[in-house]
Backbone bond lengths (Angstrom), bond angles and torsions (degrees), N, CA, C in turn:
res aa  C-N    CA-C-N  psi(-1)  N-CA   C-N-CA  omega(-1)  CA-C   N-CA-C  phi
1 M - - - 1.448 - - 1.515 109.47 -
2 T 1.304 114.26 144.60 1.454 118.94 177.45 1.511 108.93 -145.28
3 G 1.296 115.80 162.69 1.448 121.50 171.77 1.515 114.33 68.26
4 M 1.330 115.21 -135.18 1.462 121.55 -173.76 1.523 113.14 -61.89
5 S 1.321 118.35 -35.28 1.457 119.24 -178.40 1.526 110.39 -63.39
6 D 1.337 117.85 -37.72 1.459 120.93 176.34 1.520 111.03 -61.67
7 V 1.307 115.65 -47.42 1.463 120.99 -178.36 1.511 110.30 -62.98
8 R 1.328 117.08 -45.22 1.460 120.96 -178.30 1.525 110.77 -62.59
9 L 1.323 117.53 -45.40 1.458 120.35 -179.90 1.519 110.96 -66.70
10 M 1.328 117.73 -37.89 1.461 119.96 178.09 1.515 110.52 -65.72
11 L 1.330 117.53 -41.50 1.455 120.54 178.66 1.525 111.03 -64.61
12 Q 1.327 117.08 -42.53 1.450 119.74 178.60 1.527 110.78 -63.53
13 A 1.313 117.70 -40.46 1.463 120.72 179.18 1.525 109.87 -63.56
14 D 1.329 117.29 -41.31 1.466 120.45 178.09 1.524 111.06 -64.04
15 E 1.334 117.42 -40.22 1.457 120.86 178.77 1.527 110.81 -64.86
16 C 1.314 116.55 -41.32 1.468 120.05 179.21 1.520 110.51 -64.58
17 A 1.332 116.43 -42.26 1.459 120.56 -179.91 1.530 110.84 -64.50
18 A 1.328 116.51 -33.01 1.461 120.93 -179.92 1.523 112.07 -86.09
19 G 1.329 117.45 -2.20 1.455 120.39 -179.51 1.513 114.02 76.76
20 Q 1.314 116.88 17.31 1.453 121.22 179.78 1.519 109.70 -93.25
21 P 1.331 117.70 142.60 1.465 119.07 175.71 1.520 110.64 -68.47
22 S 1.298 116.13 145.88 1.454 121.12 178.39 1.525 110.11 -67.79
23 R 1.325 115.88 141.81 1.461 120.20 178.34 1.514 111.90 -91.56
24 L 1.336 116.57 -6.48 1.453 120.19 -178.67 1.518 109.69 -92.67
25 S 1.308 116.55 128.95 1.446 120.45 177.83 1.517 108.80 -157.36
26 C 1.316 115.71 143.95 1.458 118.48 176.84 1.529 110.29 -107.41
27 A 1.325 117.04 1.15 1.463 120.51 179.56 1.530 109.63 -74.56
28 P 1.322 117.12 137.60 1.463 119.61 175.64 1.526 110.54 -58.90
29 V 1.318 116.58 142.85 1.458 120.85 -174.40 1.524 113.46 -74.33
30 D 1.319 119.14 -17.53 1.458 121.24 -175.30 1.533 113.55 -94.06
31 L 1.320 117.64 14.53 1.465 120.10 179.58 1.520 110.33 -79.51
32 G 1.323 116.04 142.00 1.449 120.78 172.26 1.516 109.48 -76.59
33 S 1.314 116.22 175.03 1.467 120.82 -176.34 1.519 112.71 -58.08
34 W 1.328 117.47 -46.81 1.466 120.24 -178.06 1.515 111.96 -67.50
35 R 1.324 116.72 -40.53 1.460 120.01 179.26 1.518 111.23 -68.80
36 L 1.334 116.95 -34.16 1.459 120.59 176.82 1.530 109.91 -64.33
37 M 1.325 117.40 -43.15 1.460 120.68 178.48 1.529 111.01 -64.60
38 L 1.327 117.11 -39.22 1.462 121.05 176.77 1.529 110.36 -64.08
39 H 1.325 116.39 -42.64 1.465 121.00 177.42 1.527 110.37 -59.49
40 R 1.327 117.48 -45.80 1.465 121.10 178.69 1.519 111.23 -61.43
41 W 1.322 116.98 -45.03 1.461 121.33 -178.81 1.528 110.34 -59.94
42 Q 1.332 116.07 -46.89 1.467 120.38 -178.82 1.522 111.75 -67.01
43 S 1.320 117.76 -44.69 1.463 119.58 -176.97 1.530 111.39 -69.48
44 R 1.321 117.77 -34.57 1.464 120.13 177.68 1.521 111.17 -70.98
45 K 1.322 116.88 -34.90 1.461 120.62 175.81 1.528 109.46 -63.42
46 L 1.330 117.02 -45.05 1.465 121.33 178.96 1.528 111.56 -64.71
47 L 1.320 117.07 -36.90 1.458 120.69 178.47 1.522 110.87 -61.39
48 R 1.323 117.43 -39.75 1.471 120.67 178.64 1.519 111.95 -66.66
49 E 1.326 117.93 -22.69 1.461 122.33 -175.74 1.529 114.00 -94.96
50 L 1.339 118.15 -0.75 1.465 120.42 -178.84 1.524 110.79 -66.50
51 S 1.312 115.23 146.99 1.469 120.70 176.98 1.527 108.97 -75.50
52 D 1.321 115.78 166.74 1.463 120.67 178.15 1.528 110.92 -60.60
53 Q 1.327 117.35 -38.67 1.467 120.59 179.11 1.531 110.85 -65.79
54 Q 1.324 117.46 -41.75 1.468 120.60 178.00 1.523 111.09 -63.78
55 L 1.325 116.68 -40.49 1.466 119.88 177.36 1.524 110.73 -64.51
56 L 1.315 116.87 -39.58 1.462 120.85 176.83 1.526 110.34 -61.03
57 D 1.330 116.65 -40.06 1.467 121.35 179.81 1.524 112.35 -61.68
58 I 1.330 117.64 -35.38 1.469 120.05 -178.46 1.524 112.29 -97.39
59 G 1.341 116.20 1.26 1.453 120.02 173.43 1.510 115.38 78.92
60 L 1.332 117.59 30.93 1.454 121.56 178.32 1.519 110.41 -119.57
61 S 1.309 115.47 147.02 1.456 119.47 172.81 1.524 108.31 -85.75
62 R 1.318 115.97 165.01 1.463 120.78 177.38 1.540 110.12 -59.09
63 E 1.334 117.12 -39.28 1.465 121.37 -179.96 1.523 111.81 -65.70
64 Q 1.335 117.08 -42.34 1.464 120.73 178.48 1.527 110.72 -64.01
65 A 1.319 116.42 -43.39 1.462 120.61 179.82 1.520 110.28 -64.32
66 W 1.331 116.52 -41.58 1.463 120.06 -179.29 1.528 110.76 -66.10
67 E 1.343 116.54 -41.76 1.466 120.44 179.15 1.526 110.96 -61.11
68 E 1.321 116.73 -46.80 1.470 120.56 179.07 1.523 110.65 -68.59
69 G 1.317 116.93 -40.93 1.462 121.25 -177.45 1.506 113.83 -67.64
70 C 1.316 117.31 -22.84 1.472 121.28 -179.15 1.525 113.46 -94.68
71 K 1.323 116.98 -1.02 1.467 118.85 177.18 1.525 109.08 -64.97
72 P 1.324 118.11 144.36 1.466 119.92 176.91 1.537 110.47 -62.57
73 F 1.305 115.84 146.83 1.471 120.21 -175.42 1.523 112.74 -65.58
74 W 1.322 118.36 -18.79 1.456 120.01 -179.54 1.524 112.23 -84.14
75 R 1.343 117.53 -9.51 1.469 120.34 176.48 1.520 109.66 -93.81
76 G 1.308 116.48 133.07 1.451 121.51 -179.58 1.477 115.22 -75.20
């Protein structure tokens, strides 16, 4: 990883360590609670299914993608 992806992941790690919610999200802001959970479930499922080349393109390792993809849908 290089450039912005490094910075973004480092910032997210610092926020998690400090107990702060992440400010990065791709979920639409107008989703209700149930739709937000459905969005998380679907996007995390897709993240687990990405190829190695796709993961390389977004700057994630297979382990990072698997860790995020296996989080319960009710956790942000």
